[in-house]
N, C-alpha and C positions, 0 to 999 in steps of 0.2 A: 553213618548213621536215619539212624530209624522214629518214624515219626508215631504219633500220637491220637491216634482216630479220635475228635471228638466233637458234640451234637452242643451248643453254648445256644441256652437258654437268651431271647434278647438286654440291654446292661446299658442300664440306664447311668453313664458318667456323670462327676463335673469338675472340670478345669482349668485349663488356661492353651485360649489352642493360637498356630499361627500358619497364613498360610508364607508357603517355602519350594524354594526344589534344591535340586542334590547340588551346585551348583552355587546355594547363593542359602546354606541352611544354617539353619540360624535354633539347632535345637540345647545346643548349650545354654544359650540367654532364656530363650522359653520354661525350662524347670530351673533357670534362676532367678525368675518372676513366677516359682509352681510354685517349689517347695517351706520359700519360710511362713504359706498359709497354706495348708497342706490341712495341718491338726484342726481348721476352725469347719474344717465343710464336716456338717452336724452327715446321722446314719450313713457311714461310713461302714461296709460289709464286713474289710480286712488289711490290713493294710499296707496289700502290692498297690502299684501303678503299675500305668498305662502307658507309651507307647504308643501313640496311634495314629496312624497316614489313613486321608480319607483320601484318594486320588477322582477323579469328576469321575462321570458316570460314561459306565462303554469307555473306556480308554483298555488299549489292544497294547498289552506289557510289554509286545513285543514294539509298541514305537517309543518305549518309556526313554531321555535322555537326561541331563542331568540340569537341563532350562525344566525341565515338563514340572510344572505344578505342582502342589499336594499341598489338604489343610493337615498340618502339624500339634498333634491332644497332650500332653500332662496333663494326666486326671488319674480320679481315681474310684472303685465304684457305693455309689447307692444302692439306698435302701430307697431311699424319698426323694426330690428336687424339693419340699423343702426349710424355708432357708437356707437358700440360697448359698452367702456370702455374692456379696455387689462385686468386689475385683472375678469373678470365678462364672466361665455358662455351664450349660449341660450339655449334655450328645447323647439323644439317644439306638445302642450300636444292637445291631438289626435280628444278630442271633445266624447259624446255621452251622454248616458242616466248618467243624478247620483242621489241618493240622498238624498240630503243636509240638514241634521241633527246640532242644536245649540247644540252645550257644554255649559254647564253654567258652571263655578265653573274654582278656579286652578287649570288647570294643571298636578296638583299629582294626581286627583281624574277624570285623564281621559280615564285610562284604565277601569274607571265604563261603563262610553259612550258605547265606543269600545265594548263590553261583551253586553250592555244591542244589540246595531247593530246587532250584528254574531248573537246572540247569542237570540236571543227574537225577536226584527223586523224582521228581512230575513227568518229566517224558514217558517212564518208564515204569507209573504207578498207571492205575485203573482211574489217575482223579485232573481236572483244569482246573486255570485258579478261574474265580469264582469273582464279582467285580461290587464284594462286601470291605473292608474297613479289616484293612488288616495290621495287625500288631504286637510290640512288644512289653511280657505282662516279668518283675521282675517284687524284691521289698530294697526297702524304704535303705536298706547297707551299704545296697549296691555300686559297689561304686565301675569305671569303664575302665580306673587303665589298671583295669586291674588283674592279672593272668591267670586267677583261678573262679573269677566269674562270673555267674549264672547265670543266664540269664530262658524266658521261656522266651517260643517266637512263630507264634500263628500267624497262619498263611489262610484265607478262608475258598472252599474247592465244594469243587463239585465232581459228582458221577459225572464220563465219558458221556456216556446215555443217557443226561439229565440235558444233554444240551436241544 
């Protein structure tokens, strides 16, 4: 599994968010509250959906536990924040260098992709994890139970020499 290395520009997102942890995962409820209202969001750039995780600044991933809190977003990218629906919030993603992997298969096997990224690819690459947003991107037809599902996995990185 070889990633594409991509430099993203800052992105404007509109969506809903919830503080959660891996042990108290409410991702399904978050997406169920977001999906019926996504079409009402103006200025959308495309039909892609963002499943974004924002960790506390400075968090060492080696210290990550199932109880570590993070902010999870269900969102879409927009050109402008004008006329944001009342039930939605805005977030400006920093952008920067990312490794983009493709996870193929149901969401129940997603942990295998993350394990590969963090224990095989990252240690043998010239990159290190950066302190920015992590996200997955997929289209509106994505079904987490589909064995043929495909989603993009975006991991924030920096070159080891940039420390």
